[in-house]
C-alpha positions in Angstrom: -40.8 68.7 5.4 -43.8 69.9 8.0 -41.7 72.3 10.6 -44.0 73.7 13.7 -42.7 76.4 15.8 -44.2 77.3 18.9 -41.5 78.5 21.4 -41.4 81.9 24.0 -39.1 84.2 23.8 -38.3 86.4 27.3 -37.0 89.6 28.1 -36.0 91.0 31.4 -35.2 94.6 31.8 -32.7 95.6 34.8 -35.1 97.8 36.1 -38.3 98.9 35.2 -38.9 101.2 31.9 -41.2 103.7 31.1 -41.2 102.6 27.3 -39.4 99.2 25.6 -38.1 99.0 21.7 -36.6 95.9 20.5 -35.9 94.3 17.4 -36.6 90.6 17.0 -35.1 88.4 14.0 -37.6 85.2 14.7 -39.9 85.5 11.2 -39.1 83.0 8.0 -39.1 83.8 4.8 -41.4 83.3 1.8 -39.0 81.8 -0.8 -37.7 79.0 -3.3 -36.9 76.8 -0.4 -39.4 76.9 2.5 -43.0 78.3 2.5 -44.4 79.7 6.2 -47.9 79.7 7.3 -50.1 80.9 9.8 -46.8 82.9 11.9 -47.8 85.1 14.8 -45.5 87.0 17.7 -48.2 87.7 20.3 -46.1 89.8 23.1 -47.7 89.4 26.6 -48.2 93.0 26.9 -49.7 96.4 24.9 -47.0 96.8 22.3 -47.0 97.5 18.7 -45.2 95.1 16.1 -44.2 96.8 12.5 -42.4 94.5 10.0 -39.2 95.4 7.7 -35.9 94.3 6.6 -32.3 94.7 8.0 -29.1 95.4 6.2 -28.8 91.5 5.3 -32.5 91.3 3.8 -33.8 89.5 6.7 -37.2 90.0 8.1 -36.7 92.5 11.1 -39.6 93.1 13.3 -39.2 95.9 15.9 -41.5 96.3 19.0 -42.7 99.3 20.7 -44.1 98.9 24.1 -45.6 101.4 26.4 -44.4 101.3 30.3 -44.1 100.7 33.1 -42.5 97.2 32.2 -40.1 95.1 34.0 -40.1 92.7 31.1 -41.9 91.2 27.9 -42.5 87.9 26.7 -43.6 86.5 23.8 -44.9 83.5 21.6 -44.6 82.8 18.1 -45.8 79.8 17.1 -46.3 78.9 12.8 -45.6 76.2 9.9 -42.4 76.4 7.9 -42.6 73.9 4.6 -39.3 73.1 3.8 -38.2 70.6 0.6 -34.7 68.8 0.2 -32.4 70.6 -0.9 -28.7 69.0 0.1 -28.4 71.9 2.0 -27.5 74.7 -1.3 -29.3 77.2 -1.5 -31.8 78.1 -4.0 -30.3 80.6 -6.9 -33.2 82.2 -6.5 -32.6 83.8 -3.4 -32.6 87.4 -2.6 -29.0 88.5 -2.1 -29.0 91.7 -1.4 -24.9 91.7 -1.3 -22.2 90.0 -3.1 -20.2 86.6 -1.4 -17.3 88.7 -1.1 -19.1 90.0 1.6 -18.3 87.7 3.4 -14.9 87.4 3.3 -14.0 90.3 5.9 -12.2 88.6 9.2 -14.5 87.6 12.2 -13.2 87.3 15.7 -12.7 84.0 16.3 -10.0 84.0 13.5 -7.6 83.3 15.5 -8.5 81.0 17.7 -7.1 77.4 18.7 -10.4 75.6 17.2 -10.7 77.2 13.8 -6.6 76.7 13.9 -7.2 72.8 14.4 -9.5 72.5 11.6 -8.6 74.9 9.4 -6.3 71.9 7.9 -9.0 69.4 7.8 -10.0 69.5 3.8 -6.1 68.8 2.4 -6.3 66.2 0.1 -10.1 66.4 -0.6 -11.5 66.5 -4.2 -13.3 69.1 -4.8 -14.7 72.4 -2.7 -17.3 71.1 -1.5 -15.8 68.0 -0.1 -13.2 70.0 1.2 -16.1 72.1 3.7 -17.8 69.2 4.8 -14.4 67.9 6.0 -13.8 70.6 8.0 -17.4 70.3 9.2 -16.7 67.4 10.1 -13.4 68.2 12.0 -16.0 70.7 14.2 -18.7 68.0 15.0 -15.9 66.3 16.1 -15.7 68.8 19.1 -18.8 69.4 20.2 -18.7 67.9 23.4 -16.0 70.9 24.2 -17.5 73.7 22.3 -21.0 75.0 22.4 -23.4 75.3 19.8 -22.2 79.2 19.3 -18.3 78.6 18.8 -18.3 75.2 17.0 -20.6 77.8 14.1 -18.6 81.1 14.3 -15.7 78.7 13.8 -16.8 77.2 10.9 -17.4 80.5 9.4 -13.7 81.8 10.2 -11.9 78.6 8.7 -14.1 78.7 5.5 -13.2 82.2 5.2 -9.6 81.5 6.0 -9.8 79.3 3.0 -10.6 82.0 1.1 -14.4 80.9 0.9 -17.4 83.4 1.3 -19.4 82.1 5.1 -21.8 83.5 7.0 -23.6 82.5 10.2 -27.4 81.4 9.8 -30.2 81.0 12.5 -33.3 80.1 12.3 -35.4 76.5 13.8 -34.5 72.7 13.6 -36.3 70.2 13.9 -36.9 68.5 17.2 -38.8 66.0 18.9 -42.2 67.2 19.0 -41.9 70.9 17.3 -38.6 73.2 16.6 -36.0 74.7 18.4 -34.2 77.8 18.0 -30.8 77.2 16.1 -27.6 78.4 14.8 -25.8 77.1 11.8 -23.7 78.1 8.7 -23.7 78.7 5.1 -20.5 78.7 3.0 -20.4 80.3 -0.7 -18.8 78.1 -3.1 -18.5 79.2 -7.0 -20.7 77.3 -9.5 -22.8 76.3 -7.0 -23.8 79.1 -4.3 -24.3 79.2 -0.8 -24.4 75.8 0.6 -25.2 74.8 4.5 -23.5 73.2 7.3 -24.2 72.3 10.7 -20.9 71.5 12.9 -23.3 70.6 16.0 -24.7 67.9 13.4 -21.4 67.4 11.9 -23.9 67.8 8.4 -25.5 69.3 6.0 -28.3 72.1 6.5 -30.9 70.5 4.7 -35.0 69.9 4.9 -34.9 69.9 8.8 -33.7 73.4 9.2 -35.8 76.3 8.6 -34.0 79.2 7.9 -34.4 82.9 9.3 -32.0 85.2 9.3 -27.9 85.4 8.0 -24.9 88.2 8.7 -21.6 88.5 8.6 -21.4 87.4 12.4 -23.7 86.0 15.2 -24.0 89.4 16.4 -26.4 89.8 13.4 -28.4 87.2 13.6 -29.5 87.6 16.9 -33.1 86.6 17.7 -34.0 89.7 19.7 -31.6 92.9 20.4 -32.6 95.4 22.6 -32.4 98.9 22.0 
């Protein structure tokens, strides 16, 4: 699937700055599941951009801008070509960290929403079915909880069930293009990392372009101020 990305990120500083340093996680990586073409980050000011990687292996773009400056607008464009995956991340995907790291309890572990859905998969035939039941149970509460709460609740519920899980950011196909989005991945023994989107109640498939993954949403935030 071809996913066209064309969106704007705006950062407003609380006061005039003599200089600014920002970190962006907006660039998808080329790997077995997706191919990136023509990617461009265009700031609306004189700024230096330097690409590197964070501790999770995500592409991290450092931005250095000289002031006086009270904000920056970034125009992000490009294309991502994805293939059918049934939500399963290729075993060839580079993983700098072991799955066991992603069993660490998060802030949402004790939330009421997690408590409501953690038992949704009882009686499931296998791990995938159990996690799908949790995903659907969260989706049914989408009217009462935002996208971020659904994602963190899935991650917390999966970890409570002893499945490593993490938050993922990227782009989701939308009418006329795409939009920034977050979802979750859980690690299943013998299969690997599997994407689940509780906002949709479905697997995260070829209509999802993956950018970053981390223990929590803070670790996949598109913009971080320094």
